[in-house]
N, C-alpha and C positions, 0 to 999 in steps of 0.2 A: 650238473650235469657233465657228465666225462668232455674232455676234450683229447678227441682222439687225436689229435693233428699235433700235438704240443709232443712234441719230442726233447728228449731226456740232456740236459744240461750237463757238462763235466768238462773235468780241468786234470791235469796232471803233471808233476815233477820227478828230474831221476833224483832219488833221494841217495844216488852213491856217490854221486857229480857233490865236489865241494866248489861251487860259484868262485868263493874266495881266490882259490888259486889260480881262476881264469885271468886273461889278459882282455880283452876282447869280449865285453859283454852288451847283447843291442837285443832289438826287438821292434817285433813290423804285428803292428796293429790292423785289422780288419776289419771294418764296419760294414758291411754287408747290409742288405734291405730286408733280409729276413734273417739273417743270423751273423753274429761277430767272435773273432777268433783273435786273440793276445798269446804272440809266440817269442818265445825268449830264447835265444844259442850264447851260448860259451864258448868260446874261441870255436868259432863256427858247428858246433857240434847242440843239437838239438836237447834243450837243459827242462824247459816249463812251456806248458800250452795250456789256455780256455777256452771254451767254445760257449755260449750264452746267445738267450733270442736277443735279437736288435730289438731296441726301446724306441719312442716315439722323437727321444731327445738323442742324437749321434753324439755329441761331444758326452753326455755323462753315458752311454754306451760303451763308448772307448772307455772310460773310468773305470764303469765297472767291470769290463773283461779284463783288465789291466792287472785292477786289484786282486780278483783273482787267482789270476793265471801268478801272481808274485807269494798269495798265502801258504805261508806255511812253509815257505824257499828261505826266508833271515833277508833274502833282497830286497830293496826297495826302488822307487823311481831313479831317484839322483844315484843309484848305484849302477845303471844303466847306460853307457857309454853313448849310443845313438839309438832314435827310434825313430821308422819310418812307416807311418800310414797309409791304406790302403784302402781300394771297396770304394762302395757309395757313398762314403761320409769321408772320405781320405781326408777331406779338407778340415774338417771337425774334429779330428785329433787334435785337443789342444795341447797334449805334450810332446808334440811328434815334432822330430827338426827337418823332417821332412816327407810330399806326398807322393807316390812313386803312384801309375796306376795299375786295377788289379791283374789287366792283361800281362805287363811286362811281368810282376810280381807272382802271377800264376806260373807263367812260363820256368822262371827263376827258382820257384819252390819246386814245381817236377822234376826240372834234371837234377835238382839234389837227391829227390823223395825216389826216381827213378833209372835215374843216371845217365849218362851224356850220350845216349842212343836214341833218348826221345825226340820226334822229330813232330810228331801231331799230338796236342794238348786240347783235350772237351774239357770245356768247365760248365759243369749243369748247375747252376744257383740259384737261388731264390727268386728270384725275378726276371733273369736272363740266360741265354746261353752261349757262349762262346769258342769256337774254334781256332787255335794258334796255331801258328808253325812258328817253330825256334830251331836254332841252330845247335852245335854239341857245348856249348855254354850257357843255354837257356837264355838265348835271345830272340826277341820275335822278330819274326820278318815277314808274317802274313795275320792275316786275324779278321774272320767275321762273325758278326752280332745277332741275335735276337730280342729284341727287348720289347718287341710291340705286345706281346700277350702270355700272360703266367700258364698258359700251354706250353710244355716240354718243360716245368720249373718244378724246383721244388716248392712252391706257394702254390705252383697246381695240385700236387701228388696230395699235400695237405687237406685242400678241398673236397678230396673225391674221400680222402680216410675219413672225415669227420661226417660225408653224406652215407658212408655206409660201415658208419660205425666202426671202423678197425684202426687197431693203433700202427699210427703211421712206421712203425720199428716193425711190423709186421705184412706189410702191402706187399713186396715184392717178392717174399717165401710163398704167402699164400695164390696171388698171380699164376705161378706155375703151375698151383693146383686143377690143371684142365687135360682133359684128355686132347681133345686139338684145337687149335690156337681159332679165336671168333675172329669177325671181323673187328679190324681198327675203330674208335670213336673218332670223332670230328678231331682233329691235329692242331688247329687254326687259331680258336679259341675255347678259352677253362669255361666259359660260359655253355656256349652251344655242348659242348663234350660232356657237363653235369645233368643238363637236360638231354641228350640222348642218354647217358648212363639211367638216371630216374624210370625214363622210358622201357629202358631191357630188363630193371628190375620187378615194374607193375608187368610184364610179360613173362618174368616168371624168371627170369636168368639170376643164377648164383652169382656170389658176390667174388668168387673168385675171377668168374667168365669176366664178370663187369670188369674188375681189375686188368683183369690179362690182355682185354680189348684196350682200356686206357696206359698200360706202359708198352702195347705194339705200338699204339697212336704216339706214345711219346718220343720211343727207338725213331720210331719212321720219321717225325719232324726232322731231330736230332741229325739223321742222316744227309738229310737236303741242305741242312745247314755245313755238317762235314764236305758233301761234294762240291761246295762252292773254294771252299780252300783247298782243296785236294789233300786224299788220307795215304800218309803214309805205314806202314807196316810196325812202327815204333810208334803206339799208341798208347798213352795214358788218359785216365778221366781223372780229374778234380772235383770237389761239390760234393754237396752233401747227397747228391744222385748218386755220386758211382757207388756210395751204399745199399741202393737196390737193386738185388739180383735181379728183381723180375725185368728194369727197364734196361741195364747192362746185357744179361745174358741175350734180349733178343736186337740189340743194340750189335752184339757181337755176331749172331746171326745173319741179321743183314748186309753187313758191311764184310764179312769173311775174314774179321781179325779177332785175335783173341787181347783185351785190352790188359797191358802190365802191369804187376802186382807188386806195391808196397805193405812193410811191416807199419808204415807211420800214416796217421789216419790222413784221409785226400781230403778231409773237409779244412785241411787248416793250409793246404798247399799257399793262399796266398797272402797269409801271415807270415808264413815259413819264408815266402820269397822276398818280401818285406823286409824281415828280420838279418838277410843273406846281403841286401841289400846296403842294410846299416851297416855290416860288416865292414864293407867294400868300402862306404862310404867315411867312417872311424878312421879304415887305414889310412887314408888320402889324411883325414882331418889332424890324424897324429904325426904325420910323415912331413906336413906341412910347417908344425910347431917348431 
């Protein structure tokens, strides 16, 4: 049976960089509820990363994602000067030197990815959403979080992909293939939303229209959270849902602001922030010796 929710796992490293020439090699490992990322930096520049599904065992997930990021680079864990664990399973990264919250790491990562002008960061993760206000250094000044239900998160979108037998990567584009926007389905509970969607399919709604209704509901739910913290124009989105054009475009229309774009994968922002914190902590450690 096809698993339509299953997104493609991937890794990358910069083959043109010789890490042996680096002085500060650091890493951030973001063990989330749905996905895990390991990010390696050399002298403050992105060198390698991996992104895979989180398993039932957080320490094992952390080890697997780090091993995959290291694969083919010649690097070993012993070559990394400092590792920060972050995310849902941050205290269960067995080889980390320090654990830092995902809120702080996403703000720091977004600052690197989008530049110091970023003031509002929306992290749309696997099982929660966070709105973060930060300063020009990526330091958190305020935040709000929704973790009561999978509606408005990556896991909720996976449920819909399976329900409609649509590949998770195609959901966003397909949701835009409608002549006019349908009314949104429930945005308070993924179970209610799934029930509504099933009823709409029975009524003869095409899959694109059902997806449009769900993407619209996700966007509206997130706007409510954004309004709790306040939205400044320099606005960025991190997390897996940042790749869903159906949700992002509807969110942009509702708030009247275009999200900033980056060449760096939005899903690695937490791990990237962890690696940046690791760099600062390694510098302090070395200067103290």
